[in-house]
DRENVO-687737 format. One record per residue (C-alpha): y, x, z. Coordinates in steps of 0.001 Angstrom, whole numbers, plus 500000, padded with zeros to 6 digits. Layout:
% residues N
((Y,X,Z))
...
This chain:
% residues 606
((499742,500047,500139))
((503191,501447,498899))
((506392,502139,501357))
((507982,498847,499765))
((505190,496490,500071))
((505043,497387,503669))
((509050,496208,503863))
((507828,493109,501860))
((505731,492180,504605))
((508902,491223,506728))
((511528,488322,506475))
((514682,489106,504777))
((516604,488789,508165))
((514438,491533,509915))
((515361,493611,506836))
((518759,493050,506931))
((518572,494064,510483))
((516724,497686,509580))
((519779,497883,507178))
((521891,497783,510025))
((520107,500322,511511))
((520289,502474,509422))
((523713,502070,508445))
((524355,503288,511955))
((523310,506853,510671))
((523371,507093,507115))
((526243,505850,504148))
((525362,502604,502942))
((527647,501376,500449))
((526546,498392,499406))
((524260,495779,501867))
((521856,493897,499250))
((521404,490303,500382))
((517786,489485,498247))
((514908,490081,500311))
((513050,492240,497397))
((516779,494216,496999))
((516717,494754,500734))
((513429,496637,500727))
((514106,498243,497886))
((516982,499968,499650))
((515244,500598,502672))
((512120,501987,500300))
((514968,504493,498537))
((516846,505527,501649))
((513477,506480,503642))
((512106,508480,500720))
((515459,510877,500912))
((514525,513940,502449))
((518214,514654,503636))
((518550,510606,504961))
((515216,510528,506754))
((515948,513856,508457))
((519124,512112,509676))
((517252,508805,511006))
((514853,511114,512492))
((517445,512921,514498))
((518726,509671,515833))
((515750,508711,517365))
((515283,508720,520753))
((512498,511138,522495))
((509668,508428,523200))
((510579,507392,519400))
((510095,510803,518461))
((506774,511387,520079))
((505422,507727,518709))
((506240,508860,515670))
((504587,512755,515813))
((501816,511397,518066))
((500900,508795,514846))
((501489,511598,512352))
((498399,513786,513970))
((496408,510635,514474))
((496333,510428,510492))
((499214,507782,510259))
((497662,505355,512792))
((499864,504427,516007))
((497208,502875,518559))
((499946,501335,521405))
((497066,502057,524317))
((496428,505525,523485))
((500082,506349,523341))
((500503,504246,526556))
((497914,506374,528297))
((499082,510196,527223))
((502997,509148,527634))
((503023,506669,530146))
((504774,503732,528100))
((506113,502693,524848))
((509978,503540,523623))
((512224,500824,525182))
((513502,498012,523682))
((516588,495776,523826))
((515306,492605,525638))
((516048,489303,523864))
((516234,485651,525107))
((513247,484321,526704))
((512985,481568,523978))
((513019,484313,520880))
((509507,485047,519459))
((510181,488295,517953))
((511416,492167,519772))
((514797,493484,518764))
((514254,495780,515942))
((514920,499705,516972))
((515062,502550,514717))
((511093,503409,515356))
((510263,500370,513387))
((511573,502181,510479))
((508990,505075,510585))
((505903,502999,511871))
((505115,499555,510248))
((502380,497360,511036))
((501149,500159,513743))
((501210,502820,510970))
((502918,504864,508773))
((503536,504257,505514))
((501162,507219,503426))
((504883,507386,501390))
((506633,508897,504587))
((503773,511250,505785))
((504725,514305,503510))
((508329,514351,504147))
((507640,513935,507755))
((505636,517412,508151))
((508835,519223,508214))
((510244,517692,511093))
((507630,516173,513478))
((506826,518881,516169))
((503093,520145,516776))
((500695,517631,518242))
((500352,517774,522361))
((496999,518040,522951))
((495905,516168,525945))
((493273,517981,528071))
((491508,516283,531018))
((491700,518497,534286))
((490027,518471,537479))
((489614,520467,540522))
((487194,522809,542203))
((487094,521023,545809))
((487565,517472,546697))
((489163,518909,549484))
((492095,519189,547777))
((492457,515645,546355))
((494485,512900,548095))
((494594,509360,547928))
((497147,506760,547477))
((498234,506840,550853))
((498870,511040,550589))
((495666,511323,552549))
((492296,512827,552373))
((489935,510150,551065))
((488173,508817,554089))
((484559,508679,553849))
((484371,509882,550651))
((480621,510543,549774))
((479465,512821,546979))
((476219,513283,545748))
((475002,516458,543798))
((472045,515072,541387))
((470818,517672,539204))
((467750,518577,540972))
((467277,514998,542373))
((467492,513566,538964))
((465319,515437,537637))
((462553,515116,540055))
((463093,511171,540215))
((463032,510708,536403))
((459626,512858,536285))
((458132,511124,539610))
((459066,507622,537971))
((456879,509176,534757))
((454344,509968,536821))
((453926,506590,538809))
((454021,504690,535364))
((451386,507191,534504))
((449024,506260,537613))
((449967,502267,537268))
((451464,502491,540454))
((454348,500848,539004))
((454213,497929,536557))
((456936,495745,534671))
((457354,492219,534629))
((455619,490171,531797))
((458903,490727,529267))
((458465,494058,530027))
((462125,494611,530723))
((462215,494824,534813))
((460296,496638,537572))
((458335,494371,539446))
((459473,494091,542834))
((456457,496194,544529))
((456912,498481,541408))
((460679,498860,542489))
((459379,499089,546147))
((457291,501628,545370))
((459701,504110,543506))
((462590,503406,546041))
((460147,504634,549035))
((459550,508292,547035))
((462970,509121,545752))
((463880,512570,546487))
((467337,511655,547792))
((466806,507798,547970))
((469439,505536,546680))
((473085,505877,546443))
((473621,502993,548718))
((471184,501086,551836))
((470791,497359,551074))
((472651,497020,554178))
((475849,498468,552396))
((475969,496426,549327))
((476435,492636,550431))
((477463,490885,547331))
((479906,488787,547786))
((481487,485531,545839))
((482933,488200,542761))
((479655,488832,541872))
((478120,485001,543041))
((474961,486733,544561))
((474269,488008,547847))
((471519,490464,549120))
((468701,488320,550703))
((467819,488560,554257))
((465247,490790,555272))
((462190,492465,553089))
((463109,495072,550166))
((465657,494508,547754))
((465724,493385,544661))
((465209,495844,541803))
((468555,493882,540297))
((470456,495310,543551))
((469302,499115,543414))
((470570,501932,541737))
((468428,504686,541205))
((465272,502469,540458))
((467462,500142,538346))
((468799,503252,536346))
((465554,505000,536038))
((463756,502023,534232))
((465986,500970,532015))
((466650,504456,531165))
((463017,505199,530555))
((462213,502373,528505))
((465510,502781,526598))
((465270,506446,525800))
((461337,506022,524260))
((459708,507585,527599))
((458026,504338,528460))
((456824,500976,526948))
((458110,498587,528419))
((455449,496013,526412))
((452660,497983,527373))
((453874,499515,530908))
((452503,503032,529721))
((454292,506311,528924))
((454874,506592,525233))
((453819,510282,523492))
((457422,511419,524306))
((457043,510313,527830))
((453497,511991,528480))
((454956,515091,526656))
((457969,515343,528814))
((456091,514939,532129))
((453467,517137,530904))
((455702,520183,529842))
((459004,519185,531207))
((460742,520870,528258))
((464923,520116,528124))
((464540,519435,524562))
((462115,516612,525042))
((464485,515039,527885))
((467839,515902,525511))
((465843,514151,522367))
((465220,510824,524962))
((468431,511211,526005))
((470265,510947,522460))
((467783,507978,522029))
((468971,506417,524403))
((472748,506917,523912))
((472661,505869,520723))
((469444,502965,520605))
((468727,501959,523994))
((468824,497739,523674))
((469767,496939,527295))
((473420,495999,527814))
((475192,497157,530784))
((477408,494598,530710))
((474917,492734,532712))
((474919,494948,535445))
((478838,493892,535950))
((478186,490739,537345))
((481540,489274,538208))
((482158,489148,534438))
((481662,485790,532806))
((481004,484508,529262))
((478163,486890,528419))
((475932,483896,527328))
((478984,481568,525832))
((478107,479929,522391))
((478245,482123,519531))
((479404,485232,521511))
((479112,488622,519666))
((479266,491758,521642))
((479365,494972,520098))
((476276,497296,519936))
((475776,498912,523420))
((474680,502157,521496))
((477838,502317,519976))
((479805,502095,523574))
((477399,504676,524860))
((477444,506949,522252))
((481795,507145,522311))
((481643,507875,526350))
((479369,510766,525718))
((481262,511975,523283))
((484048,511732,525305))
((482056,513548,528220))
((481404,516614,525529))
((485387,517132,525333))
((485305,517091,529096))
((485493,520454,531332))
((482075,520879,533165))
((481776,522751,536752))
((485019,520354,537980))
((485646,517205,539491))
((487559,514530,537344))
((489095,511559,538621))
((487616,508299,536902))
((491164,507266,536182))
((491948,510301,534041))
((488486,509719,532130))
((490022,506284,531149))
((493205,507908,530089))
((490694,510767,527855))
((488731,508140,526404))
((491999,505980,525020))
((493694,509072,524175))
((491139,510726,522393))
((490386,507594,520330))
((487322,506833,521870))
((487992,503344,522958))
((485278,500847,522026))
((485577,496832,522324))
((482971,495160,524244))
((483582,491681,522268))
((483643,491458,518391))
((487634,491034,517506))
((488421,491396,521051))
((488064,489961,524354))
((487681,486503,523912))
((485083,484773,525970))
((484499,487050,528432))
((486914,486732,531445))
((486377,486806,535572))
((487235,484089,537917))
((488884,481367,536240))
((489328,481086,532470))
((491119,477773,532114))
((494435,476554,534382))
((494379,472780,535699))
((496162,471261,533065))
((493168,472400,530382))
((494679,474907,527697))
((493573,478363,527303))
((495283,481087,530046))
((494814,484671,529442))
((493109,485477,532714))
((494567,488882,532901))
((496695,491434,530711))
((495395,493556,528362))
((495505,496515,530471))
((493853,494518,533423))
((491434,493365,531134))
((490368,496611,530083))
((490044,498046,533301))
((487665,495431,534842))
((485778,495033,531421))
((485655,498339,529684))
((486460,500386,532789))
((483854,498968,534909))
((481311,499100,532186))
((482162,503145,531999))
((481368,503095,535649))
((478114,501815,534958))
((476957,504338,532594))
((478205,506975,534451))
((476659,506469,537651))
((473920,504203,537093))
((472055,506306,533694))
((473855,509382,534024))
((474081,510268,537582))
((470764,508696,538063))
((468855,511238,535626))
((470671,513879,537147))
((473698,514762,534424))
((476716,513938,536516))
((477382,514555,540426))
((479739,511898,541686))
((482137,511105,544743))
((482468,507589,545549))
((483603,505004,548541))
((481684,501611,549294))
((482715,499305,546740))
((484572,497049,549345))
((486730,500115,550414))
((488352,500103,546997))
((491221,498016,545462))
((491044,498623,541717))
((494708,498723,540044))
((494187,495264,538562))
((496348,491848,539701))
((493013,489721,539107))
((491212,491872,541674))
((494015,490709,544537))
((493371,487433,543834))
((489444,487911,545354))
((490597,489624,548698))
((488029,491364,550654))
((485588,491040,547736))
((484112,493566,545231))
((483404,492824,541374))
((480629,495472,541043))
((478727,497992,543171))
((480089,500596,540450))
((484160,499895,541531))
((483630,502502,544220))
((483392,505483,541724))
((486255,507950,542302))
((485160,511476,540807))
((482272,513065,538489))
((481342,516562,538129))
((479285,517618,534848))
((476714,520167,536470))
((474368,522146,534315))
((472115,519488,533122))
((474781,517246,532055))
((476588,520298,530123))
((473343,520788,528187))
((472589,516787,527206))
((476512,516382,526463))
((476208,519837,523916))
((478439,522169,525802))
((475259,524012,526287))
((472465,525633,524095))
((470152,526261,527021))
((469054,524843,530040))
((467293,526528,532878))
((465729,524772,536384))
((467174,525917,539396))
((465083,528925,541003))
((463785,527122,543648))
((462405,524246,541245))
((460674,527068,539264))
((459216,528895,542163))
((455266,528368,542982))
((453985,525784,545018))
((450087,526203,544933))
((447921,528777,545207))
((444576,527978,543464))
((441485,529372,544942))
((438078,529997,543846))
((435701,526642,543892))
((438981,524387,543229))
((440929,524841,546325))
((444757,524484,546222))
((446724,525824,549161))
((450301,524741,549733))
((452489,528140,550143))
((455290,526249,551552))
((454847,522654,552537))
((458286,521733,553177))
((458918,522319,549508))
((456147,519750,548334))
((458195,516898,546271))
((457344,513755,545986))
((456419,513631,542389))
((454302,516904,542972))
((452653,515293,545866))
((451916,512289,543245))
((450612,514399,540598))
((448085,516263,543376))
((446765,513146,544717))
((445848,512150,540875))
((443512,514917,541066))
((442882,516548,544567))
((441670,515308,547963))
((443360,516330,550960))
((441476,519504,552482))
((442327,520124,555733))
((445979,521259,556685))
((448498,521604,553599))
((445911,521860,551391))
((444085,520129,549097))
((440592,520146,546546))
((439599,519478,543057))
((437960,515823,543337))
((435872,514876,540325))
((435895,511407,541628))
((439470,511570,541272))
((440327,513144,537777))
((437507,511110,536254))
((439539,507730,537094))
((442873,509676,535701))
((441230,510530,532205))
((439605,507008,531727))
((443245,505825,532346))
((444337,508074,529487))
((445557,511132,531282))
((445297,514433,529193))
((442778,517170,530324))
((445151,519916,529390))
((448330,517988,531082))
((446283,518561,534256))
((445119,522109,533505))
((449314,522788,532928))
((450530,521430,536103))
((448093,523392,538054))
((449232,526486,536050))
((452764,525531,536402))
((452511,524867,539947))
((451039,528093,540740))
((452582,530390,538413))
((449201,532070,536989))
((446290,531298,535230))
((443567,529223,537163))
((440439,531023,538105))
((437368,531096,535751))
((435439,528993,537975))
((438287,526246,538088))
((438917,526342,534434))
((434762,525785,534293))
((434915,522737,536701))
((437892,520880,534431))
((435799,521388,531471))
((432942,520192,533094))
((434384,516678,534518))
((435943,516447,530847))
((432593,516565,529440))
((430985,514170,532211))
((434124,511449,531258))
((433094,511529,527665))
((429004,511273,528417))
((429492,507377,528019))
((431448,504967,525984))
((431805,501319,525172))
((431432,501114,521437))
((431835,497357,521126))
((431582,494152,523145))
((428186,491693,523315))
((427497,488694,524117))
((424526,487343,525845))
((422571,484095,524410))
((420508,482030,526859))
((418000,480307,525000))
((416942,477001,526338))
((412865,477805,525562))
((411479,481217,525220))
((409641,480309,522214))
((413068,479589,520187))
((413598,483780,520717))
((410925,484555,517817))
((412330,482003,515426))
((416103,483723,515936))
((414567,486902,515563))
((412310,486041,512692))
((415268,484413,510543))
((416485,486991,507616))
((420069,486533,508680))
((419913,486728,512257))
((417817,489220,512509))
((420081,491606,511384))
((422200,491409,514533))
((420229,489998,517050))
((418221,491686,519483))
((416079,490221,522267))
((416657,490665,525906))
((413896,489543,528185))
((411782,486642,527924))
((414524,483934,526905))
((417720,485883,526405))
((419502,487140,523315))
((422201,490005,522861))
((424904,489646,519947))
((427861,491457,519012))
((431125,489823,520127))
((432579,489232,516753))
((429114,487226,515436))
((429663,484692,517405))
((431004,482137,514449))
((428090,483244,512011))
((425233,482855,515073))
((426567,478982,515393))
((426585,478436,511934))
((423486,479813,510802))
((421561,477902,514133))
((423215,474844,512929))
((421861,475271,509425))
((418153,475931,511086))
((418974,472564,513006))
((420231,474183,516391))
((423192,474092,518363))
((424676,476499,520209))
((426434,475246,523652))
((429312,476617,525328))
């Protein structure tokens, strides 16, 4: 679209006001009166390098920043991103409240319909300053950070998640492998028993105790009194299960490990986790919006939500631009998302059906429930919190600092209308830190190695299959679960390989080489020859018998009927006698048996 076409999009009165603005700074011999003439005059004025330079010099500082910002963003001006970087838009004179349109200012000669017309880009090249790069900053020590009242954040909790996250994900995969945790019939959620089993074995427990999350009316649900919490009321168990399914480590449909999940559990190689992480970020089907329970309208008719993978991918891309190893405030990250233009829509076409509280006024007409900035914070912002906390912190990529949600007041007007309540369990996220695992997953580091303490041997494998713990205090729940899958206790701080445990594991799909690699990895040395031989013998024994096919047992009313069936040219091919009155047939031949017996004048009951 040409500059003149941009200008023709305005009405004639607005073009006249543009010419009046020009006349204050550049010579205007005669002011045209027709719309097309006014548009042509303005296009010729702006195309003149000398006049354009004088108009540029007449801009106020904030307007020059706006033009430069748009210029260095391929001509596009995004108001929210500009406000995030500079704190506000260029000021405009106030018109009467009844007047619909805003008063034009000189900036409007440069930016039309949210962008600089292409014809103005070349002549602006020599005028605009270099781009002002925005960089996220962080602090090394949270003790230097003060809250809104000028004091240290009281009660601030921190969670360093790298070791616990890796451990808990492997523990979850191990429990899935052992069928110790199960999914519901839809394959979407852990069963209550499965969630309780996982919760009881996490390395550092959950981020909150159940008593700390008494959900109020904002979330429309309260924690049930007594008994274990529902999986929806947890963070780590819910996040681990949802991530594992979305990342292709676990099949929610079958409730078992996938090939990728079994490979990661066996080898624990970082590149396998990276493959899973990238799949989750781009293609995981679960929508984290459902975890912000105060949001309403998710099930509205004809609602069109954007793909969760698109939103997650933008958040992860923004994280890749952030510095690792320092504490970053969540507010600073919100700014970065907007300024770096990684912002996203959660509802196609803008927020039309999602809301919090009450959408309609008493008179029945539609009322916007919040300003655009408040909408963004309570929808996009809390969505970002959920992704950072429930998935990236849970798998060990981000350390976090937080408060109980009821102790944080979000800077959004609707939040104050729900005094003493909160919108989600993620409201209290205040800071995060990208740790070494996060730096690897976000593409900031080419390699990742676990801490030396995690790599040190835990076992000594002796001849005869005795497994002696070198340091019982370092026996983590996941290693303990793996040990108990193949070995039985043998005195204090020791186990012994047990064929009665290994056989069921192999029958349920465990891989012998995976068990062997586990022992080698945890002992740090090759297995004794007799232990290798023992494992080979157990593996051979596990294949001693196999199920070739299901059979049906057919009972004849009289023993004299059995020879008739066996003598039949067709039935004799697949029927076998089993005792005096019984026959055995393959399960898939029941229909053929029934049809042939009818032809012979007999029926098959049952």
